[in-house]
VOGU-3710 file (C-alpha; in Angstrom, 3 decimals, decimal comma):
1> xxxxxxxxxx> 0,782/10,740/19,394  0,928/7,038/18,668  1,656/4,518/21,397  4,357/2,379/19,770  4,610/0,035/22,759  1,248/-1,556/21,966  1,978/-2,335/18,316  3,133/-5,703/17,066  6,671/-6,080/15,748  7,019/-6,212/11,976
11> xxxxxxxxxx> 7,299/-9,747/10,664  6,329/-11,479/7,439  3,561/-14,012/8,027  4,132/-16,175/4,964  3,132/-16,280/1,325  -0,159/-18,087/1,894  -1,383/-15,439/4,339  -0,150/-12,668/2,021  -2,031/-14,189/-0,921  -5,239/-14,379/1,119
21> xxxxxxxxxx> -4,883/-10,772/2,308  -4,267/-9,431/-1,209  -7,025/-11,544/-2,788  -9,532/-10,203/-0,281  -8,360/-6,625/-0,852  -8,571/-6,944/-4,642  -12,185/-8,127/-4,328  -12,951/-5,067/-2,164  -13,428/-7,076/1,013  -11,860/-6,646/4,410
31> xxxxxxxxxx> -8,311/-7,995/4,051  -8,389/-9,357/7,603  -11,638/-11,388/7,595  -13,002/-11,204/4,043  -16,281/-9,498/4,987  -18,108/-7,280/2,545  -19,165/-3,783/3,554  -15,722/-2,290/4,181  -16,501/0,496/1,667  -18,888/3,257/2,741
41> xxxxxxxxxx> -18,616/4,702/-0,787  -16,104/4,537/-3,625  -13,930/7,136/-1,899  -14,501/6,290/1,759  -13,934/3,270/3,954  -16,177/2,511/6,910  -14,770/3,381/10,359  -14,544/-0,349/11,201  -15,156/-3,681/9,482  -18,696/-4,920/10,197
51> xxxxxxxxxx> -17,442/-8,433/11,076  -13,968/-8,255/12,650  -14,114/-4,569/13,744  -10,726/-3,776/12,196  -10,251/-0,033/11,823  -8,911/0,567/8,264  -6,936/3,586/9,493  -4,622/1,769/11,879  -4,136/4,555/14,384  -1,489/6,724/12,754
61> xxxxxxxxxx> -2,272/10,247/11,634  -0,550/9,865/8,256  -1,531/6,258/7,542  -3,450/7,292/4,408  -0,240/8,538/2,740  0,906/4,981/2,065  -2,384/4,238/0,318  -2,085/7,397/-1,757  1,459/6,589/-2,829  0,439/3,038/-3,650
71> xxxxxxxxxx> -2,452/4,425/-5,730  -0,111/6,661/-7,730  2,368/3,832/-8,286  -0,409/1,443/-9,319  -1,863/3,968/-11,778  1,567/4,618/-13,303  2,211/0,875/-13,576  -1,083/0,337/-15,379  -0,216/3,212/-17,715  3,220/1,787/-18,562
81> xxxxxxxxxx> 1,794/-1,687/-19,224  -0,969/-0,255/-21,443  1,518/1,931/-23,335  3,952/-0,924/-23,989  1,104/-3,262/-24,992  -0,276/-0,651/-27,411  3,147/-0,121/-28,952  3,775/-3,858/-29,332  0,347/-4,628/-30,797  0,185/-1,718/-33,248
91> xxxxxxxxxx> 3,822/-1,413/-34,317  4,762/0,094/-36,858  1,422/1,898/-37,228  1,182/3,292/-33,714  -1,909/5,488/-33,150  0,063/8,437/-31,812  -2,926/10,787/-31,696  -4,896/8,263/-29,632  -1,954/7,954/-27,248  -1,530/11,730/-27,132
101> xxxxxxxxxx> -5,090/12,289/-25,915  -5,942/8,924/-24,373  -2,883/8,620/-22,141  -3,486/11,839/-20,159  -7,172/10,955/-19,788  -6,232/7,497/-18,546  -3,718/8,970/-16,099  -6,456/11,169/-14,620  -9,048/8,377/-14,451  -6,806/5,531/-13,237
111> xxxxxxxxxx> -6,230/6,855/-9,681  -9,969/7,491/-9,316  -10,906/4,026/-10,551  -8,169/2,298/-8,539  -8,673/4,277/-5,307  -10,570/1,725/-3,179  -8,356/-1,104/-4,425  -5,206/0,780/-3,486  -6,497/1,629/0,006  -7,411/-2,004/0,714
121> xxxxxxxxxx> -4,238/-3,419/-0,844  -2,223/-0,995/1,297  -4,135/-2,234/4,360  -3,420/-5,839/3,306  0,268/-5,020/2,898  0,309/-3,441/6,343  -1,492/-6,433/7,892  0,998/-8,738/6,187  3,936/-7,030/7,900  2,297/-5,731/11,069
131> xxxxxxxxxx> -0,181/-8,276/12,441  -3,436/-7,234/14,031  -3,242/-6,066/17,660  -6,128/-5,161/19,997  -5,508/-1,422/19,400  -6,506/-1,931/15,748  -10,051/-2,984/16,686  -12,869/-0,465/17,005  -14,106/-1,871/20,334  -10,705/-1,764/21,983
141> xxxx> -10,559/0,587/25,005  -7,165/1,909/23,837  -8,479/2,588/20,298  -10,829/5,302/21,527
//
């Protein structure tokens, strides 16, 4: 069970802070401090940031669901942009057979390729709305 009394209220921290958080996430760094080493592997985040000790899973049992949904939405968005660009560039001689086989392959590969980005961008989005509290840090007595 999550202790909601120790969490910060949701509030937007400003566009500058949001831009910094998302830029760090898109370069596969800790959104909070910008440190490298937040990825243990392509599919796994470290338990805590090596510099600021932020736990990427912010204490809720289903926190990863937001990252998964963001990953699916991001992959679908990339697909739609690529499809429209292909249609616009090649019209009226659209390579339908390439789209028929390439699009499903891209839809399978995109979530795999975008996985760490989506997890860190989701963490950045969460940090943008729900600022860091002591419970989010690995060394916090309440985080254990």
